[in-house]
C-alpha positions as CSV (number, residue, x, y, z in Angstrom):
1,X,0.1,0.0,0.0
2,X,1.5,3.3,-1.0
3,X,1.8,6.1,1.3
4,X,-0.5,8.6,-0.2
5,X,-3.4,5.5,0.3
6,X,-2.4,4.9,3.9
7,X,-2.9,8.4,4.2
8,X,-6.0,8.2,2.9
9,X,-7.2,5.4,5.2
10,X,-6.1,7.3,8.3
11,X,-8.1,10.0,7.1
12,X,-11.4,8.3,6.7
13,X,-11.0,6.8,10.0
14,X,-10.4,10.2,11.6
15,X,-13.5,11.7,9.8
16,X,-15.9,8.6,10.9
17,X,-14.6,9.2,14.6
18,X,-15.1,12.9,14.4
19,X,-18.4,13.0,12.6
20,X,-20.0,10.3,14.9
21,X,-19.1,12.1,18.0
22,X,-17.8,15.7,17.8
23,X,-19.6,16.8,14.9
24,X,-16.7,18.9,13.4
25,X,-17.5,21.7,10.9
26,X,-16.7,20.3,7.4
27,X,-15.6,22.9,4.2
28,X,-14.8,22.1,1.0
29,X,-12.8,24.4,-0.8
30,X,-12.9,24.8,-4.6
31,X,-9.1,23.3,-5.4
32,X,-9.0,20.8,-2.7
33,X,-11.0,19.8,0.7
34,X,-9.9,21.4,3.8
35,X,-11.1,19.7,6.8
36,X,-11.2,21.6,10.5
37,X,-11.3,18.9,13.0
38,X,-13.5,19.7,16.3
39,X,-11.9,20.9,19.5
40,X,-10.0,18.0,21.5
41,X,-8.6,16.7,17.9
42,X,-5.0,15.7,17.9
43,X,-3.9,17.2,14.3
44,X,-5.6,19.1,11.3
45,X,-6.5,17.5,8.4
46,X,-5.4,18.5,5.1
47,X,-4.7,17.6,1.3
48,X,-7.5,15.4,0.4
49,X,-6.9,14.2,-3.2
50,X,-9.9,15.5,-4.7
51,X,-12.9,17.4,-3.5
52,X,-15.0,14.8,-5.0
53,X,-13.3,12.4,-2.6
54,X,-14.2,14.7,0.0
55,X,-17.6,14.9,-0.7
56,X,-18.1,11.3,-1.1
57,X,-16.7,10.9,2.6
58,X,-18.8,13.6,3.9
59,X,-21.9,12.2,2.4
60,X,-21.0,8.8,3.8
61,X,-20.9,10.2,7.2
62,X,-23.7,12.2,7.0
63,X,-26.1,8.9,5.8
64,X,-24.4,6.9,8.7
65,X,-25.1,9.4,11.7
66,X,-28.5,10.0,10.1
67,X,-28.9,6.2,10.1
68,X,-27.8,5.9,13.7
69,X,-30.4,8.8,14.7
70,X,-32.8,7.4,13.1
71,X,-32.4,4.0,14.9
72,X,-32.0,5.6,18.3
73,X,-35.3,7.5,17.9
74,X,-37.2,4.4,16.8
75,X,-35.4,2.4,19.5
76,X,-36.8,5.4,22.2
77,X,-40.4,5.3,20.6
78,X,-40.5,1.2,20.6
79,X,-39.5,1.7,24.2
80,X,-42.1,4.1,25.3
81,X,-44.8,2.3,23.1
82,X,-44.1,-1.0,25.1
83,X,-44.0,0.5,28.5
84,X,-47.2,2.5,28.0
85,X,-48.4,-0.8,26.8
86,X,-47.4,-2.4,30.0
87,X,-48.6,0.4,32.4
88,X,-52.3,-0.2,30.4
89,X,-51.9,-4.1,30.7
90,X,-51.2,-3.4,34.6
91,X,-54.5,-0.7,34.9
92,X,-56.7,-2.9,33.3
93,X,-55.6,-6.0,35.1
94,X,-56.2,-4.0,38.3
95,X,-59.3,-2.9,37.2
96,X,-60.9,-6.3,36.1
97,X,-59.5,-7.8,39.5
98,X,-61.4,-4.7,41.6
99,X,-64.3,-5.4,39.5
100,X,-64.5,-9.2,40.0
101,X,-63.7,-8.3,43.8
102,X,-66.6,-6.3,43.9
103,X,-68.9,-8.5,41.9
104,X,-68.1,-11.4,44.4
105,X,-68.9,-9.1,47.0
106,X,-72.2,-8.0,45.6
107,X,-73.1,-11.6,45.2
108,X,-72.2,-13.0,48.6
109,X,-73.7,-10.1,50.2
110,X,-77.0,-10.2,48.2
111,X,-77.2,-14.1,49.1
112,X,-77.5,-13.5,52.7
113,X,-79.5,-10.4,52.3
114,X,-82.3,-12.7,50.7
115,X,-81.8,-15.1,53.8
116,X,-81.1,-12.8,56.9
117,X,-83.8,-11.4,59.0
118,X,-84.5,-7.6,57.7
119,X,-83.1,-4.9,59.8
120,X,-85.8,-4.0,62.4
121,X,-87.6,-7.4,61.8
122,X,-89.4,-8.9,64.9
123,X,-90.7,-12.8,64.3
124,X,-94.2,-13.6,65.6
125,X,-93.4,-16.8,67.1
126,X,-91.2,-17.6,70.2
127,X,-87.4,-19.4,69.6
128,X,-87.8,-20.5,73.0
129,X,-91.0,-22.3,72.5
130,X,-94.3,-22.2,74.0
131,X,-95.9,-21.4,70.6
132,X,-99.8,-22.2,69.7
133,X,-100.6,-25.6,68.7
134,X,-102.2,-24.4,65.5
135,X,-98.9,-22.5,64.5
136,X,-97.4,-26.0,65.3
137,X,-99.7,-27.8,63.4
138,X,-99.7,-25.6,60.3
139,X,-95.7,-25.9,60.3
140,X,-95.9,-29.5,60.0
141,X,-98.0,-29.7,57.1
142,X,-95.7,-27.1,55.6
143,X,-92.8,-29.4,56.4
144,X,-94.1,-32.1,54.4
145,X,-94.8,-29.6,51.3
146,X,-93.2,-30.5,48.2
147,X,-94.8,-27.4,46.4
148,X,-93.0,-25.0,48.3
149,X,-89.9,-26.0,46.3
150,X,-89.0,-25.9,42.3
151,X,-87.9,-29.5,42.4
152,X,-90.0,-31.6,44.3
153,X,-88.2,-31.5,47.5
154,X,-89.7,-30.7,50.9
155,X,-88.3,-30.4,54.4
156,X,-88.8,-33.7,55.2
157,X,-86.6,-34.9,52.0
158,X,-83.7,-34.2,53.6
159,X,-84.8,-34.3,57.6
160,X,-86.9,-37.0,58.1
161,X,-90.4,-37.8,58.7
162,X,-92.7,-39.0,61.6
163,X,-90.1,-37.8,64.1
164,X,-87.3,-40.0,62.4
165,X,-84.7,-36.8,62.5
166,X,-81.9,-36.9,60.4
167,X,-79.6,-34.8,58.1
168,X,-78.5,-32.4,61.2
169,X,-75.2,-31.6,62.4
170,X,-74.0,-31.6,66.1
171,X,-74.5,-28.1,66.4
172,X,-78.3,-28.3,65.7
173,X,-78.4,-29.6,69.5
174,X,-78.3,-25.9,70.6
175,X,-81.0,-23.5,70.9
176,X,-81.5,-21.0,68.5
177,X,-79.6,-19.0,67.1
178,X,-76.5,-21.5,66.4
179,X,-74.4,-22.6,63.8
180,X,-75.4,-24.2,60.8
181,X,-72.9,-25.3,58.2
182,X,-74.7,-24.7,55.0
183,X,-75.1,-20.9,56.6
184,X,-71.9,-20.7,57.0
185,X,-70.4,-22.0,54.0
186,X,-72.5,-20.7,51.3
187,X,-74.0,-17.4,53.2
188,X,-71.1,-16.4,55.3
189,X,-73.7,-16.3,58.1
190,X,-71.6,-17.5,61.5
191,X,-75.4,-18.6,63.4
192,X,-79.1,-18.5,62.5
193,X,-82.7,-18.0,63.9
194,X,-85.2,-20.6,63.1
195,X,-86.4,-18.6,60.5
196,X,-83.3,-17.8,58.7
197,X,-82.4,-21.7,58.4
198,X,-86.0,-22.3,57.0
199,X,-85.1,-19.6,54.5
200,X,-81.7,-21.0,53.8
201,X,-83.4,-24.3,53.0
202,X,-85.7,-23.0,50.8
203,X,-83.1,-21.3,48.8
204,X,-80.4,-24.0,48.6
205,X,-81.8,-27.4,48.8
206,X,-85.2,-26.7,47.5
207,X,-84.3,-24.2,44.7
208,X,-87.0,-21.9,45.6
209,X,-87.5,-18.1,46.4
210,X,-87.7,-17.2,50.1
211,X,-90.7,-16.9,51.8
212,X,-92.1,-13.7,52.9
213,X,-90.8,-12.3,56.1
214,X,-93.6,-12.2,58.4
215,X,-95.5,-14.7,56.2
216,X,-97.9,-17.3,57.8
217,X,-96.0,-20.0,55.9
218,X,-92.5,-18.6,57.3
219,X,-93.7,-18.2,61.1
220,X,-95.2,-21.5,61.3
221,X,-92.3,-23.4,59.8
222,X,-90.1,-21.5,62.0
223,X,-92.0,-22.5,65.3
224,X,-91.9,-25.9,64.1
225,X,-88.4,-26.3,63.7
226,X,-87.8,-24.9,67.1
227,X,-89.7,-27.9,68.5
228,X,-87.8,-30.2,66.3
229,X,-84.7,-28.6,67.5
230,X,-85.8,-29.5,71.2
231,X,-86.6,-32.9,70.0
232,X,-83.2,-33.5,68.4
233,X,-81.5,-32.1,71.4
234,X,-83.5,-34.8,73.6
235,X,-85.4,-31.9,75.4
236,X,-89.1,-32.1,76.2
237,X,-91.0,-30.1,73.3
238,X,-94.4,-29.7,72.2
239,X,-94.9,-32.3,69.0
């Protein structure tokens, strides 16, 4: 390689470095190319072979610089877009989680509200017993009535008939209000009154609407179940 070619190679390398990092000022003269290096360069550069060589080098370095700038801009834009997409995804996930949580809470609250005593409600039967015999007789009729359900079940279908009590947990031996597993598991109720237990059986096993609060059906069934509870517990009862 000639000394002149080696000089041109070094010059091209220096131009690439200067244009990429220090953005020098380039000036083309009519009789040749004079390059003024940016501050901090270790030597001035001169005697390029021809104006056309310098122009080609200038155009090449401008193209490389523009391509690098474009690549950096595209990378920044892509990074911002990905960041925004991640933020939107997180926001949507949080919103969906909150909506699901609210829906579950409303569902559980609505279910317990259907079977729990309304605020200020006062039942027409006594939970300690001594209810009228006609009320107990009506309650016994309803205990066997399959028309109360939507699936052909009656209270007796799960809890026995003719005094053959069955299907009760040990907690049923305690006076009302007491714990009922179905009430706790499906409705989040820690304990229930006799009329609330009747409503739970209406909604869950019997797949029907709750009885009207204060109705003759609900009052009679609840009074009857008070006596059934005493019978299961081995206590004196009026049945």
